GUDO-167652 format. One record per residue (C-alpha): residue in one letter; chain; x, y negated, z. Coordinates in steps of 0.001 Angstrom, whole numbers, plus 500000, padded with zeros to 6 digits. Each point is the difference from the previous one (the first is absolute). Layout:
# residues N
{res A	chain A	u X	v Y	w Z}
...
//
This chain:
# residues 328
{res I	chain A	u 500248	v 474495	w 486822}
{res F	chain A	u 497515	v 497389	w 501126}
{res T	chain A	u 497061	v 502159	w 499155}
{res F	chain A	u 500647	v 501748	w 503309}
{res K	chain A	u 499098	v 503293	w 498380}
{res K	chain A	u 501848	v 503282	w 499677}
{res L	chain A	u 499676	v 502747	w 497249}
{res G	chain A	u 496990	v 502195	w 500570}
{res E	chain A	u 498106	v 497612	w 502035}
{res P	chain A	u 497511	v 498965	w 497373}
{res N	chain A	u 498217	v 503332	w 500637}
{res Y	chain A	u 499123	v 498813	w 503640}
{res N	chain A	u 496482	v 498704	w 500785}
{res P	chain A	u 500137	v 496261	w 498876}
{res A	chain A	u 498910	v 498946	w 503477}
{res V	chain A	u 502644	v 501830	w 501891}
{res L	chain A	u 502594	v 498896	w 497372}
{res S	chain A	u 498901	v 496383	w 500446}
{res Q	chain A	u 500494	v 500159	w 503877}
{res I	chain A	u 503483	v 501705	w 499355}
{res I	chain A	u 501100	v 497279	w 497715}
{res S	chain A	u 498590	v 497252	w 502405}
{res A	chain A	u 502004	v 501530	w 503032}
{res R	chain A	u 503034	v 500018	w 497785}
{res V	chain A	u 499853	v 496432	w 499061}
{res Q	chain A	u 499350	v 498861	w 503567}
{res L	chain A	u 503151	v 501952	w 501055}
{res F	chain A	u 502153	v 498576	w 497129}
{res N	chain A	u 498786	v 496534	w 500867}
{res K	chain A	u 500841	v 500399	w 503699}
{res G	chain A	u 503288	v 501633	w 499241}
{res L	chain A	u 500982	v 497335	w 497581}
{res L	chain A	u 499121	v 497231	w 502545}
{res I	chain A	u 502066	v 501634	w 502730}
{res A	chain A	u 502964	v 500514	w 497544}
{res L	chain A	u 499982	v 496521	w 498963}
{res L	chain A	u 499706	v 498686	w 503650}
{res I	chain A	u 502755	v 502097	w 501300}
{res S	chain A	u 502189	v 499569	w 496988}
{res G	chain A	u 499579	v 496275	w 500046}
{res S	chain A	u 500843	v 499803	w 503669}
{res V	chain A	u 503114	v 501960	w 499555}
{res L	chain A	u 500921	v 497917	w 497049}
{res G	chain A	u 499340	v 496842	w 502036}
{res L	chain A	u 502153	v 501187	w 502842}
{res I	chain A	u 502913	v 500902	w 497549}
{res W	chain A	u 499677	v 496313	w 498403}
{res A	chain A	u 500009	v 498427	w 503473}
{res A	chain A	u 503083	v 501926	w 501172}
{res I	chain A	u 501902	v 499186	w 496823}
{res N	chain A	u 499212	v 496403	w 500272}
{res K	chain A	u 500756	v 500057	w 503797}
{res K	chain A	u 496424	v 499196	w 500874}
{res V	chain A	u 500000	v 502742	w 502609}
{res S	chain A	u 502693	v 501616	w 502044}
{res H	chain A	u 501052	v 503593	w 499456}
{res N	chain A	u 498562	v 501150	w 503201}
{res L	chain A	u 496645	v 498206	w 498932}
{res F	chain A	u 500225	v 501635	w 496624}
{res G	chain A	u 500515	v 503534	w 501537}
{res F	chain A	u 497139	v 499451	w 502382}
{res G	chain A	u 497736	v 498952	w 497136}
{res I	chain A	u 501005	v 503184	w 497919}
{res I	chain A	u 499375	v 502133	w 503079}
{res C	chain A	u 496584	v 498465	w 500470}
{res L	chain A	u 498844	v 500490	w 496352}
{res V	chain A	u 501160	v 503616	w 500207}
{res V	chain A	u 497933	v 500547	w 503108}
{res L	chain A	u 497154	v 498241	w 498481}
{res D	chain A	u 500155	v 502130	w 496754}
{res L	chain A	u 500164	v 503362	w 502078}
{res W	chain A	u 497034	v 498735	w 502089}
{res I	chain A	u 497931	v 499399	w 496891}
{res V	chain A	u 501005	v 503555	w 498632}
{res N	chain A	u 498967	v 501592	w 503326}
{res L	chain A	u 496718	v 498037	w 500193}
{res E	chain A	u 499071	v 500898	w 496468}
{res F	chain A	u 501228	v 503387	w 499300}
{res L	chain A	u 501170	v 501791	w 503233}
{res K	chain A	u 497138	v 499312	w 502502}
{res L	chain A	u 498606	v 503310	w 500816}
{res N	chain A	u 496755	v 500961	w 501583}
{res S	chain A	u 500008	v 501057	w 503731}
{res P	chain A	u 500119	v 503873	w 500712}
{res R	chain A	u 496479	v 499752	w 501312}
{res N	chain A	u 498720	v 498741	w 496685}
{res M	chain A	u 501881	v 502588	w 498108}
{res N	chain A	u 498577	v 502829	w 502199}
{res R	chain A	u 496616	v 499057	w 499072}
{res Y	chain A	u 500882	v 500504	w 496351}
{res F	chain A	u 501307	v 503424	w 500681}
{res Q	chain A	u 496987	v 501640	w 501351}
{res E	chain A	u 499690	v 503906	w 499616}
{res D	chain A	u 496847	v 501028	w 498191}
{res A	chain A	u 498672	v 503546	w 499350}
{res I	chain A	u 501949	v 500282	w 496763}
{res V	chain A	u 503395	v 498971	w 501648}
{res K	chain A	u 499525	v 502299	w 502841}
{res H	chain A	u 499308	v 502751	w 497710}
{res L	chain A	u 503288	v 499280	w 498136}
{res I	chain A	u 502032	v 499753	w 503284}
{res S	chain A	u 498772	v 503502	w 501115}
{res D	chain A	u 501324	v 501574	w 496942}
{res S	chain A	u 503510	v 501086	w 500843}
{res S	chain A	u 501183	v 501179	w 496581}
{res Y	chain A	u 501984	v 497884	w 497649}
{res F	chain A	u 497864	v 498082	w 497659}
{res R	chain A	u 499181	v 496582	w 498202}
{res I	chain A	u 496995	v 497989	w 499532}
{res F	chain A	u 498586	v 498106	w 497146}
{res P	chain A	u 498029	v 497048	w 501177}
{res V	chain A	u 498021	v 498950	w 496919}
{res E	chain A	u 498524	v 496712	w 501035}
{res S	chain A	u 502862	v 498994	w 502092}
{res F	chain A	u 502824	v 501252	w 497969}
{res S	chain A	u 502377	v 496920	w 500677}
{res T	chain A	u 499539	v 500117	w 503748}
{res N	chain A	u 502722	v 501070	w 502371}
{res K	chain A	u 497543	v 500576	w 502870}
{res F	chain A	u 500265	v 503734	w 500278}
{res S	chain A	u 503659	v 499932	w 500695}
{res Y	chain A	u 498870	v 498691	w 503551}
{res W	chain A	u 498923	v 503563	w 500699}
{res N	chain A	u 502969	v 501543	w 498077}
{res I	chain A	u 497683	v 500986	w 497144}
{res E	chain A	u 501816	v 500348	w 496704}
{res S	chain A	u 498354	v 498364	w 497086}
{res I	chain A	u 500810	v 500008	w 496300}
{res G	chain A	u 498926	v 496226	w 499910}
{res G	chain A	u 501096	v 497139	w 502160}
{res Y	chain A	u 501656	v 496662	w 499294}
{res R	chain A	u 503680	v 499644	w 499525}
{res P	chain A	u 501767	v 496928	w 498643}
{res L	chain A	u 502370	v 502289	w 498054}
{res K	chain A	u 498650	v 502979	w 498159}
{res L	chain A	u 501820	v 502942	w 498375}
{res R	chain A	u 499564	v 499764	w 496334}
{res H	chain A	u 499259	v 503631	w 499233}
{res Y	chain A	u 497308	v 500141	w 502747}
{res Q	chain A	u 498379	v 496854	w 498801}
{res D	chain A	u 499975	v 501309	w 496498}
{res L	chain A	u 498415	v 503056	w 501078}
{res I	chain A	u 497167	v 498011	w 501829}
{res D	chain A	u 499561	v 497686	w 496963}
{res A	chain A	u 499988	v 502550	w 497416}
{res T	chain A	u 497502	v 502202	w 501852}
{res T	chain A	u 497644	v 497004	w 500504}
{res A	chain A	u 500432	v 499030	w 496321}
{res L	chain A	u 499131	v 503397	w 498535}
{res S	chain A	u 496833	v 499962	w 502102}
{res R	chain A	u 498906	v 496448	w 498525}
{res I	chain A	u 500871	v 501311	w 496493}
{res K	chain A	u 497850	v 502998	w 500360}
{res N	chain A	u 497115	v 498239	w 501695}
{res P	chain A	u 500194	v 496308	w 499048}
{res N	chain A	u 496379	v 499252	w 501126}
{res R	chain A	u 500255	v 501258	w 503478}
{res P	chain A	u 500149	v 497583	w 502967}
{res E	chain A	u 503391	v 498448	w 500929}
{res R	chain A	u 500313	v 502049	w 503251}
{res V	chain A	u 500302	v 503509	w 498718}
{res L	chain A	u 501693	v 503209	w 501188}
{res P	chain A	u 502586	v 500580	w 497147}
{res F	chain A	u 501986	v 502489	w 502137}
{res I	chain A	u 496942	v 502324	w 500138}
{res E	chain A	u 500519	v 500576	w 496291}
{res R	chain A	u 503619	v 500727	w 500425}
{res L	chain A	u 499548	v 502115	w 503100}
{res Q	chain A	u 503501	v 501513	w 499582}
{res I	chain A	u 501505	v 496648	w 500945}
{res L	chain A	u 498075	v 499711	w 503360}
{res S	chain A	u 500945	v 503779	w 500729}
{res M	chain A	u 503672	v 499625	w 499413}
{res L	chain A	u 500173	v 496788	w 502049}
{res N	chain A	u 498710	v 502085	w 502954}
{res V	chain A	u 496622	v 498157	w 500238}
{res K	chain A	u 497736	v 502013	w 501927}
{res Y	chain A	u 497408	v 497476	w 500851}
{res V	chain A	u 498180	v 497360	w 497736}
{res L	chain A	u 498464	v 497194	w 501844}
{res T	chain A	u 497230	v 498264	w 497954}
{res N	chain A	u 496307	v 498757	w 500389}
{res Q	chain A	u 499466	v 501205	w 496323}
{res K	chain A	u 498431	v 503148	w 499224}
{res I	chain A	u 502510	v 502623	w 498564}
{res N	chain A	u 498402	v 502832	w 497829}
{res S	chain A	u 502752	v 502494	w 499853}
{res S	chain A	u 500263	v 503663	w 501277}
{res S	chain A	u 503579	v 499317	w 501014}
{res I	chain A	u 499461	v 497094	w 502064}
{res T	chain A	u 497280	v 500454	w 502517}
{res L	chain A	u 498584	v 498096	w 503021}
{res V	chain A	u 501522	v 500759	w 503193}
{res P	chain A	u 497648	v 501993	w 502253}
{res N	chain A	u 497948	v 497929	w 502329}
{res F	chain A	u 500433	v 496817	w 498133}
{res N	chain A	u 497352	v 498656	w 497521}
{res S	chain A	u 502197	v 497688	w 498171}
{res G	chain A	u 503509	v 498268	w 500226}
{res I	chain A	u 502393	v 502978	w 500061}
{res Y	chain A	u 500552	v 502743	w 497557}
{res K	chain A	u 502546	v 503032	w 499955}
{res N	chain A	u 502096	v 501013	w 497187}
{res Q	chain A	u 499710	v 503803	w 499716}
{res N	chain A	u 502909	v 500141	w 497542}
{res V	chain A	u 502483	v 498051	w 502053}
{res L	chain A	u 503578	v 501294	w 500009}
{res P	chain A	u 502082	v 500274	w 503023}
{res K	chain A	u 502957	v 497700	w 501021}
{res A	chain A	u 502376	v 502420	w 498172}
{res W	chain A	u 499405	v 502850	w 497584}
{res I	chain A	u 501931	v 502419	w 497406}
{res V	chain A	u 499474	v 500014	w 496399}
{res G	chain A	u 501593	v 502251	w 497427}
{res K	chain A	u 499425	v 498206	w 496811}
{res T	chain A	u 501811	v 496650	w 498922}
{res I	chain A	u 499421	v 497750	w 497109}
{res S	chain A	u 503156	v 497852	w 499487}
{res V	chain A	u 499561	v 496405	w 498756}
{res S	chain A	u 502650	v 497513	w 498985}
{res S	chain A	u 498131	v 496599	w 500434}
{res Q	chain A	u 497780	v 498200	w 502623}
{res N	chain A	u 497259	v 499701	w 497415}
{res E	chain A	u 499935	v 503617	w 499230}
{res S	chain A	u 500009	v 500872	w 503727}
{res L	chain A	u 496831	v 497885	w 500422}
{res E	chain A	u 498253	v 501132	w 496963}
{res Q	chain A	u 500586	v 503800	w 500906}
{res T	chain A	u 498916	v 499417	w 503617}
{res L	chain A	u 496797	v 498333	w 499033}
{res L	chain A	u 498860	v 502815	w 497445}
{res P	chain A	u 496674	v 501357	w 501093}
{res G	chain A	u 501309	v 503496	w 499866}
{res F	chain A	u 503023	v 499505	w 502191}
{res N	chain A	u 499865	v 502188	w 503159}
{res P	chain A	u 502646	v 498815	w 502623}
{res S	chain A	u 499373	v 503121	w 502011}
{res E	chain A	u 501732	v 502210	w 497344}
{res T	chain A	u 502049	v 497667	w 497670}
{res A	chain A	u 502540	v 496967	w 500747}
{res I	chain A	u 500595	v 497174	w 497616}
{res V	chain A	u 503765	v 499481	w 500661}
{res V	chain A	u 502111	v 497073	w 498555}
{res D	chain A	u 503243	v 501454	w 498623}
{res Y	chain A	u 499750	v 503463	w 501545}
{res E	chain A	u 503302	v 501525	w 500128}
{res G	chain A	u 499396	v 503250	w 501962}
{res P	chain A	u 499533	v 503578	w 498647}
{res T	chain A	u 496785	v 501449	w 498657}
{res L	chain A	u 497756	v 501056	w 502904}
{res D	chain A	u 497827	v 502935	w 500370}
{res Q	chain A	u 496504	v 498750	w 499370}
{res K	chain A	u 498585	v 502476	w 502598}
{res V	chain A	u 501212	v 498410	w 503164}
{res D	chain A	u 498942	v 500455	w 503647}
{res G	chain A	u 500762	v 498599	w 503276}
{res K	chain A	u 498986	v 497616	w 502492}
{res V	chain A	u 501481	v 496590	w 501355}
{res E	chain A	u 499615	v 498879	w 503508}
{res V	chain A	u 500536	v 496517	w 501213}
{res I	chain A	u 502241	v 499955	w 503191}
{res S	chain A	u 500177	v 496187	w 500332}
{res H	chain A	u 499082	v 497024	w 498100}
{res Y	chain A	u 501529	v 496500	w 500541}
{res E	chain A	u 500276	v 496880	w 497868}
{res N	chain A	u 503704	v 500886	w 499130}
{res K	chain A	u 500311	v 503747	w 500638}
{res I	chain A	u 497831	v 503022	w 499230}
{res K	chain A	u 500740	v 503557	w 500867}
{res L	chain A	u 498305	v 503052	w 498566}
{res N	chain A	u 500383	v 503664	w 500050}
{res C	chain A	u 499305	v 502100	w 497046}
{res N	chain A	u 499475	v 503615	w 499577}
{res S	chain A	u 499814	v 501524	w 496388}
{res T	chain A	u 500913	v 503279	w 498469}
{res T	chain A	u 500333	v 498538	w 496479}
{res G	chain A	u 501436	v 496567	w 500528}
{res G	chain A	u 498854	v 497248	w 497736}
{res L	chain A	u 499481	v 496144	w 499888}
{res M	chain A	u 498779	v 498568	w 503302}
{res V	chain A	u 497802	v 496839	w 499566}
{res L	chain A	u 499870	v 497525	w 502870}
{res S	chain A	u 496996	v 497366	w 499873}
{res E	chain A	u 502257	v 497186	w 500938}
{res I	chain A	u 500888	v 497025	w 497637}
{res Y	chain A	u 503245	v 500547	w 497890}
{res Y	chain A	u 502548	v 497426	w 500724}
{res K	chain A	u 503499	v 499685	w 498791}
{res P	chain A	u 502474	v 499031	w 501345}
{res G	chain A	u 499788	v 500875	w 503638}
{res W	chain A	u 498295	v 503241	w 500514}
{res K	chain A	u 502110	v 503185	w 500276}
{res A	chain A	u 498816	v 503649	w 500316}
{res F	chain A	u 501664	v 502906	w 501628}
{res V	chain A	u 499109	v 503723	w 499752}
{res N	chain A	u 501718	v 502083	w 502672}
{res D	chain A	u 502428	v 497085	w 500716}
{res E	chain A	u 501171	v 499651	w 496277}
{res E	chain A	u 499043	v 496903	w 497967}
{res V	chain A	u 497870	v 500632	w 497198}
{res L	chain A	u 498579	v 497828	w 497044}
{res I	chain A	u 496477	v 498253	w 500384}
{res Y	chain A	u 497981	v 499701	w 496961}
{res Q	chain A	u 497429	v 497325	w 499099}
{res T	chain A	u 496782	v 502388	w 499774}
{res N	chain A	u 496675	v 499249	w 498932}
{res H	chain A	u 501041	v 496373	w 499219}
{res V	chain A	u 499784	v 498964	w 503598}
{res L	chain A	u 501030	v 502867	w 502220}
{res R	chain A	u 503235	v 501987	w 500769}
{res S	chain A	u 501018	v 503648	w 499730}
{res I	chain A	u 502947	v 502141	w 500566}
{res K	chain A	u 501174	v 503590	w 498913}
{res I	chain A	u 499694	v 502397	w 502859}
{res P	chain A	u 501346	v 503690	w 500163}
{res S	chain A	u 498297	v 503149	w 500786}
{res G	chain A	u 499747	v 500800	w 503688}
{res E	chain A	u 499744	v 497687	w 502999}
{res S	chain A	u 501416	v 496470	w 499643}
{res S	chain A	u 500293	v 497088	w 502293}
{res I	chain A	u 499457	v 496708	w 498031}
{res T	chain A	u 500844	v 496628	w 501021}
{res F	chain A	u 499113	v 496623	w 498139}
{res E	chain A	u 502109	v 497088	w 501431}
{res Y	chain A	u 500082	v 496526	w 499173}
{res D	chain A	u 503714	v 498717	w 499759}
{res T	chain A	u 500028	v 496614	w 501648}
{res K	chain A	u 503831	v 499406	w 499381}
//
């Protein structure tokens, strides 16, 4: 406990790890001192009140003062925000951001060097990265496993690598249209965006927000789901890895197109037109409980698909589809 380290951190640069540990020690010491002072003062007031050294009114006033002091310290140490002017300086549009904003299609980005930043959400640009205090286990497993496979295959490569380029199907099914990186990518499937010399690449194999497949592979465990999704030969445009699939056998030769009508945080509407029907895969995170799906106003089962995505069975013909998060 008092090493102030976490599992996995020994792989960090020693200088960076030393700075992290130093910051944690300082925070621990400061927090311990504040806790002792506040707790000691409260106990002192309680002792004084029990022994009738202070009146009830003075005791109450003292407790209120300590609460206000504690809140003031929390506000000063943790909740003091920068002024909007300073924040606006940080969110300056560059040529890459302007290009991304000009693209009106549905897509995500893969910011390699700034994978943990939430900066792009300022412009409503969706990213497969970003920082969240709570992460969904199956999504984090996919990120970790993809990176680990790359390191096993290329143990002598630099720490900052592009593991997802070697598992391009992952980027494609996550609707990643653009890869932002200062590194050079040697791939016929990921090419520099015209008029840019570096910094932004386009994934030529990107899948749309939703698509239809006719081949399913049913798996019964999370480990099997992850393993099948990461297989080099897996093609998400034709096949879906589905956990506990209960539907009928599908016609592998499917056709059809899915159109996104509206897309909000808690509600997504789509129209689908298919002569064959099939399994519609939506490039959104699978999360249960909460999300419900309706095809032509009838509720249908949502399947965990390709480990992190969701899918539903659709009939032939034209269908109105709604995914809605149940907040009740």
